[in-house]
Structure formats: structure tokens, C-alpha cells
C-alpha positions as CSV (number, residue, x, y, z in Angstrom):
1,M,53.8,-23.9,-9.7
2,T,51.2,-22.2,-11.7
3,T,49.9,-24.3,-14.7
4,R,49.2,-22.8,-18.2
5,R,45.5,-23.6,-17.6
6,E,45.5,-21.6,-14.4
7,L,47.1,-18.7,-16.1
8,L,44.6,-18.7,-18.9
9,V,41.6,-18.7,-16.3
10,L,43.4,-15.8,-14.5
11,A,43.9,-13.9,-17.7
12,A,40.2,-14.4,-18.6
13,A,39.1,-13.2,-15.2
14,A,41.3,-10.2,-15.4
15,A,39.8,-9.3,-18.8
16,I,36.2,-9.7,-17.7
17,A,36.6,-7.8,-14.2
18,P,36.9,-4.2,-15.7
19,V,33.9,-4.6,-18.0
20,A,31.7,-5.9,-15.0
21,L,33.0,-3.0,-12.9
22,A,32.4,-0.4,-15.7
23,Q,28.7,-1.6,-16.0
24,Q,28.2,-1.3,-12.2
25,L,29.7,2.3,-12.3
26,R,28.1,3.4,-15.4
27,M,26.7,6.9,-15.3
28,P,23.1,7.3,-16.1
29,K,22.4,8.9,-19.4
30,V,20.5,12.2,-19.5
31,E,18.3,12.8,-22.6
32,V,17.4,16.3,-23.6
33,Q,14.8,17.7,-25.9
34,S,14.5,21.5,-26.5
35,D,12.9,23.9,-28.8
36,P,15.5,25.3,-31.1
37,E,13.4,28.4,-31.7
38,A,13.2,29.3,-28.0
39,D,15.3,32.1,-26.6
40,F,16.2,30.8,-23.2
41,A,17.7,34.2,-22.2
42,E,14.2,35.5,-22.2
43,F,13.1,33.2,-19.4
44,G,13.6,34.7,-15.9
45,S,10.8,33.2,-13.8
46,Y,8.8,30.0,-13.4
47,A,5.9,28.5,-11.4
48,W,5.1,24.9,-10.7
49,K,2.5,23.1,-12.5
50,D,1.0,20.0,-10.9
51,P,2.9,16.9,-11.8
52,V,1.1,14.2,-13.8
53,S,2.8,11.4,-12.0
54,P,4.1,12.7,-8.7
55,A,6.4,10.7,-6.6
56,E,4.5,8.1,-4.4
57,R,6.5,8.9,-1.2
58,P,6.1,12.5,0.1
59,E,9.7,12.7,1.1
60,V,10.8,12.0,-2.5
61,N,8.3,14.6,-3.8
62,T,9.7,17.2,-1.4
63,S,13.3,16.4,-2.3
64,I,12.6,16.7,-6.0
65,I,10.9,20.0,-5.7
66,W,13.6,21.4,-3.3
67,Y,16.5,20.4,-5.5
68,V,14.9,21.6,-8.6
69,E,14.1,25.1,-7.0
70,R,17.7,25.4,-5.8
71,G,19.0,24.4,-9.2
72,L,16.8,26.8,-11.1
73,E,17.7,29.6,-8.7
74,E,21.4,28.9,-9.5
75,K,20.5,29.2,-13.2
76,G,19.0,32.6,-12.5
77,L,15.3,31.8,-12.6
78,T,13.0,33.2,-9.9
79,K,10.1,31.3,-8.5
80,V,6.7,32.9,-8.8
81,E,4.4,31.8,-6.0
82,P,0.9,30.5,-6.8
83,E,-0.8,33.4,-5.0
84,S,1.2,36.1,-6.8
85,E,-0.3,38.2,-9.4
86,T,2.9,38.0,-11.5
87,V,2.8,35.8,-14.6
88,P,5.8,33.5,-14.9
89,D,7.7,32.8,-18.0
90,L,7.8,29.1,-17.6
91,F,5.8,26.3,-16.0
92,V,7.8,23.6,-14.5
93,R,6.7,20.1,-13.7
94,Y,8.2,16.6,-13.2
95,Y,7.3,13.2,-13.9
96,V,8.7,10.2,-11.8
97,K,8.3,6.4,-12.2
98,A,9.8,4.0,-9.8
99,R,10.1,0.3,-10.4
100,S,11.5,-2.8,-8.8
101,S,13.3,-5.5,-10.6
102,I,15.7,-8.4,-10.0
103,Q,19.4,-8.0,-10.9
104,G,22.0,-10.6,-10.9
105,T,25.7,-10.2,-10.3
106,P,27.8,-13.1,-11.6
107,S,30.8,-14.6,-9.7
108,Q,33.2,-17.2,-10.7
109,S,35.4,-19.4,-8.5
110,R,38.0,-22.0,-9.3
111,E,39.2,-25.0,-7.3
112,I,42.1,-27.4,-7.8
113,L,41.0,-30.9,-6.9
114,P,42.9,-32.6,-4.1
115,G,45.6,-35.0,-5.3
116,S,46.0,-33.4,-8.7
117,A,47.7,-30.2,-9.5
118,E,46.5,-30.3,-13.2
119,T,42.7,-30.8,-12.5
120,M,40.8,-27.7,-11.9
121,T,37.0,-27.0,-11.8
122,T,35.4,-23.6,-12.4
123,S,32.0,-22.8,-11.2
124,T,29.7,-19.7,-11.9
125,S,27.1,-18.4,-9.5
126,F,24.7,-15.4,-9.6
127,D,23.8,-13.2,-6.6
128,L,20.2,-12.2,-7.3
129,R,18.5,-9.4,-5.4
130,K,15.6,-7.0,-5.6
131,V,16.6,-3.5,-6.7
132,R,14.8,-0.3,-7.1
133,A,15.0,1.7,-10.3
134,G,13.4,4.9,-11.6
135,T,12.9,7.6,-14.1
136,L,12.9,11.3,-13.5
137,I,11.7,13.8,-16.2
138,L,11.8,17.5,-15.8
139,E,9.7,19.6,-18.2
140,M,9.4,23.3,-18.8
141,Q,6.6,24.9,-20.8
142,R,6.5,28.5,-22.0
143,V,3.4,30.1,-20.3
144,S,2.4,32.3,-23.3
145,D,1.5,29.4,-25.5
146,N,1.8,26.3,-23.1
147,Q,4.5,24.8,-25.4
148,T,7.2,22.6,-24.0
149,V,10.6,24.4,-24.6
150,W,12.9,22.0,-22.6
151,R,12.5,18.4,-21.3
152,A,15.2,16.3,-19.8
153,G,15.0,12.7,-18.4
154,I,17.3,10.4,-16.6
155,D,16.9,6.7,-16.0
156,I,18.6,5.3,-12.9
157,S,19.1,1.6,-12.9
158,R,19.9,1.1,-9.2
159,I,18.5,3.4,-6.5
160,D,20.0,3.2,-2.9
161,E,16.9,3.4,-0.8
162,R,19.0,4.4,2.3
163,R,20.3,7.4,0.3
164,I,17.2,8.5,-1.6
165,D,17.7,12.2,-0.8
166,A,21.3,12.1,-2.3
167,E,20.0,9.9,-5.3
168,V,17.3,12.6,-6.0
169,Q,19.9,15.3,-5.7
170,R,22.3,13.7,-8.0
171,A,19.6,13.1,-10.7
172,V,18.3,16.7,-10.6
173,R,21.9,18.1,-10.8
174,M,22.5,15.9,-13.9
175,L,19.3,17.1,-15.5
176,L,19.8,20.8,-14.8
177,A,23.4,20.5,-15.9
178,R,21.9,20.5,-19.4
179,Y,19.8,23.7,-18.9
180,P,19.8,26.0,-20.8
181,P,20.7,24.1,-23.9
182,K,23.6,25.2,-25.9
183,P,22.6,27.3,-28.9
184,A,22.7,25.4,-32.3
185,Q,25.8,26.1,-34.2
186,P,25.1,27.8,-37.6
């Protein structure tokens, strides 16, 4: 038979579990800044500008560039090659910063002491592990005056190193989903 205390512990655990799960599954937030005066319909081409802080790993750099190029192509922008005489409308560059940190996942267990149905102990432990996190910023500058017209950033708190290409693809898609910005309402 379940005691009142056991029921209270179970109720508390049931209340906490969805919050912990929601924090684990929380979507990264995309922050966007754009020039409200810019007419994004005017932009039809772009060229790469050297990144200020490129990815340390060449395969990550390649993935970022590949997914950004595919995304901009889907948005109707054409890439202008460096050796071309055509002047692009935009310069595109990215910034990336990776970092390692320690994250803990709490867990709780309960035990009923032998010989007593009423005595229960509860213990909490933390599973600590090293995780990789990172920030990706994508920036577009108008070539005519070198002014930034659009900039979006995403901070990812947990990167799965075994799925780095998929992580880059997801981050770039989330950034470019916010391009072009919606016109300001009058």
C-alpha cells in the first residue's frame, strides 16, 4: 500500500520532470538585427567576405559555407565568384565561437528502508559531463556603403559532436528562416 509521503514524493517528481525535459529540448533562440531602411527586394547577389573568426575545424567551415550558400540560393540570391567582374549587392560573412563547459543533469531516487513501510530516504545526484556549445552569427553587408543590413545569431547550448554537420545545417536553417526580415508595419 502506498503511503501519503510516497504519493507526495511521486507528485513532486511528476511536476518537476516536464520542466527538466522542456529545458533539455528548448529550441535555441535566433536574434536578428536588420536595417529598417534597407529594401531587401533590391538584393539579388552576394559574395563571401572573409570571416573574422572562422571555424577552427575545416569541415565545420565547409559545412557552414555550403549550407549558407544553399539557403541563400533558396532565397533567390546568386553567388558572385571572387574572380568575376560583377559587383555583388551584398557581402556575406559568418562568425563562429565554440566553447566547452560542464553541464549537470540532476536525478533523484527514493528508497524504502528494510523493515519499515513508513521510512523512506530520498537522494539526489548529478551526472556531470563536458559538453560543447557554440555561437554562429551570419552577417550581410550592403556592398555600396559597406553597412550591415542584416545580422542573425544563434547560441546552441549543446552540440552533438557526432552530428556536427546536422547541427550546422539546423543552425543555418534557423538563421536564414528569418531572412529577409518582415517589413515594419506602419
